[in-house]
C-alpha positions in Angstrom: -23.1 -0.1 -9.1 -21.1 0.2 -12.2 -19.1 3.4 -13.2 -18.9 4.6 -16.9 -16.6 7.2 -18.0 -17.0 8.0 -21.9 -14.8 10.4 -24.0 -14.2 12.5 -21.2 -12.0 15.8 -21.4 -11.3 18.6 -18.9 -9.2 21.6 -19.1 -8.7 24.5 -16.4 -8.4 27.4 -18.5 -9.4 28.2 -22.2 -6.4 27.9 -24.3 -4.6 25.2 -22.3 -4.1 21.8 -23.2 -6.7 19.2 -21.7 -5.7 17.9 -18.4 -8.0 14.8 -19.2 -8.1 13.9 -22.6 -10.9 11.8 -24.2 -10.8 9.5 -21.7 -13.1 6.3 -21.3 -13.1 3.7 -18.5 -15.6 1.3 -17.3 -15.3 -0.1 -13.5 -17.4 -2.8 -12.5 -19.2 -2.9 -9.1 -17.2 -4.4 -6.2 -13.7 -3.9 -7.6 -10.8 -1.7 -6.4 -9.0 0.5 -8.9 -5.6 2.3 -8.4 -4.7 5.3 -10.6 -1.2 5.1 -11.0 0.8 7.9 -12.9 3.6 10.5 -12.6 2.9 14.2 -11.0 0.6 16.0 -13.4 -0.5 12.9 -15.3 -4.2 13.8 -14.3 -4.9 11.3 -11.5 -6.3 13.9 -9.0 -8.3 15.8 -11.7 -10.1 12.5 -12.6 -10.8 11.9 -8.9 -12.1 15.4 -8.8 -14.4 14.9 -11.8 -15.7 11.5 -10.6 -16.5 13.5 -7.2 -18.6 16.3 -9.1 -16.3 18.9 -8.0 -15.1 19.9 -11.4 -17.5 20.6 -14.7 -16.2 18.6 -17.4 -15.8 20.2 -20.8 -16.8 17.0 -22.9 -18.2 13.3 -22.3 -19.8 11.8 -19.8 -19.6 10.3 -16.2 -22.4 7.9 -15.2 -23.1 5.8 -11.9 -25.4 3.2 -12.5 -26.6 4.6 -15.8 -27.2 8.0 -14.1 -25.4 11.1 -15.4 -23.6 12.9 -12.6 -24.5 16.4 -14.1 -28.3 15.4 -13.5 -27.7 13.9 -10.0 -28.6 16.3 -7.0 -25.8 16.7 -4.3 -27.9 14.6 -1.6 -28.1 11.9 -4.1 -24.5 12.0 -4.9 -23.8 11.8 -1.0 -25.5 8.4 -1.0 -23.5 7.1 -4.3 -20.1 7.8 -3.4 -17.9 9.4 -0.6 -14.5 11.4 -1.2 -11.4 11.8 0.4 -9.3 14.6 -0.7 -5.4 14.7 -0.3 -5.8 17.5 2.6 -8.6 18.2 4.8 -9.3 22.1 5.5 -11.7 23.5 8.2 -13.5 21.8 11.1 -10.4 23.0 13.3 -12.9 23.7 16.2 -14.8 20.3 16.2 -14.0 17.2 18.4 -12.9 14.5 16.3 -16.0 12.3 17.5 -18.5 15.2 16.1 -16.5 15.3 12.7 -16.9 11.6 12.5 -20.7 11.6 12.9 -20.7 13.9 9.8 -20.5 10.7 7.8 -24.1 10.1 8.8 -25.4 13.5 7.5 -27.0 11.8 4.3 -29.2 9.3 6.2 -30.3 11.9 8.8 -33.2 14.5 8.6 -32.5 18.3 9.4 -31.3 18.7 12.9 -31.6 14.9 13.6 -29.0 13.5 15.8 -26.9 10.6 15.0 -28.6 7.2 16.2 -27.0 5.4 19.1 -26.2 2.5 16.8 -24.3 5.0 14.4 -22.5 6.3 17.8 -21.3 2.7 18.4 -20.0 2.4 14.6 -17.9 5.5 15.3 -16.4 3.7 18.5 -16.0 0.7 16.6 -14.2 2.0 13.8 -12.2 4.5 15.8 -10.8 1.2 17.8 -10.2 -0.5 14.2 -7.8 2.4 13.0 -6.3 2.9 16.7 -7.8 6.7 17.0 -9.9 6.0 20.2 -7.7 8.2 22.0 -8.5 11.2 19.7 -12.0 11.4 20.0 -12.3 14.0 22.5 -9.7 16.1 20.9 -10.1 19.1 18.6 -9.5 18.1 14.5 -7.3 21.5 14.6 -5.0 20.1 17.4 -4.2 16.5 16.0 -1.4 15.8 13.5 -1.5 15.7 9.8 -1.6 11.8 9.5 -4.1 11.5 12.3 -6.2 14.1 10.7 -6.1 12.1 7.5 -7.3 8.8 9.0 -10.1 10.4 10.7 -11.3 11.9 7.5 -10.9 8.6 5.9 -13.0 7.2 8.7 -15.7 9.5 8.0 -15.8 8.7 4.4 -16.2 5.1 5.4 -18.9 5.7 7.9 -21.0 7.4 5.0 -21.6 4.1 4.0 -21.5 4.6 0.2 -21.3 2.1 -2.7 -18.6 4.2 -4.2 -15.5 5.5 -2.4 -13.1 8.0 -3.8 -9.8 8.5 -2.4 -7.0 11.2 -3.6 -3.5 10.1 -2.5 -5.0 8.6 0.8 -1.6 7.3 2.0 0.2 10.6 1.5 0.2 11.7 5.2 0.5 8.4 6.5 3.5 6.5 8.1 4.0 2.9 6.9 2.2 1.4 10.1 -1.0 3.3 9.4 -0.7 2.8 5.4 -0.8 -0.7 6.1 -3.9 -0.4 8.5 -5.9 1.9 6.2 -5.0 -0.4 3.0 -6.1 -3.6 5.1 -9.3 -1.8 6.2 -10.0 -0.8 2.5 -9.6 -4.6 1.3 -12.0 -5.7 3.7 -14.5 -3.0 2.9 -14.0 -4.2 -0.7 -14.6 -7.6 0.0 -18.4 -6.6 1.1 -19.1 -5.4 -2.4 -17.7 -1.6 -2.3 -16.3 -0.2 -5.1 -13.1 1.8 -4.5 -11.3 4.0 -6.5 -8.0 5.7 -5.2 -4.8 7.6 -6.8 -1.3 6.6 -5.6 2.2 7.1 -6.6 3.2 3.8 -5.1 2.7 0.6 -7.2 3.1 -1.4 -4.1 -0.6 -0.1 -2.9 -1.9 -2.0 -6.1 -0.1 -5.1 -5.1 -1.3 -5.2 -1.6 -4.8 -4.3 -2.7 -4.7 -7.0 -5.4 -6.4 -4.3 -7.4 -7.0 -3.3 -11.0 -4.6 -0.6 -12.1 -5.3 2.4 -14.4 -2.0 3.6 -15.5 -2.4 7.2 -16.6 -0.3 9.5 -18.8 -0.9 13.0 -20.3 -4.6 12.7 -19.1 -5.5 9.3 -20.8 -5.7 5.7 -19.5 -3.0 4.0 -21.1 -3.3 0.4 -19.5 -6.3 -1.0 -17.4 -6.1 -4.2 -15.7 -5.1 -6.5 -13.0 
């Protein structure tokens, strides 16, 4: 599923300069793309626009030739999953229950996760070293642990495209390597991954394409 961004523009308030300014980018299916740039260059805004969380002022975003603005929310949940820099809410939910939310787009209303889906939760938890968290409440684990749980839920959603905004920001070096290794493995299965980062080493580790951003534009793109 290819992604095509054409002449995209966005500003938060009238009278202000564009945060995203006439940006165009094409990303082929099965690639990892790392958005790199200084604070304020537009990385987070671009990720949010790709996730349909902000209404852009001009241009277009298409997934497999489908305009995101004409795609219903339930359809979007089957196209892409999204991880923000910080997760909020769900403090009272057990980690194991939170992880099953990743299956919400494939279940009928009030349908419980299937045994094989529960098994997938256990398997991925073991891979990420968070099995010990499954019976803890989300509000009672550390920020780094919460970030890994959120990334895990995103992976369990099993969409062709994964969007991650600064996914390593709350993680120590050990867990950064763990998550990056998992993303690399997932990409080898044909997933398209887009993540924002301040660290060029993430792109080197992932052997990814790099979109270098400055003042709301892509100034360079490639390996």
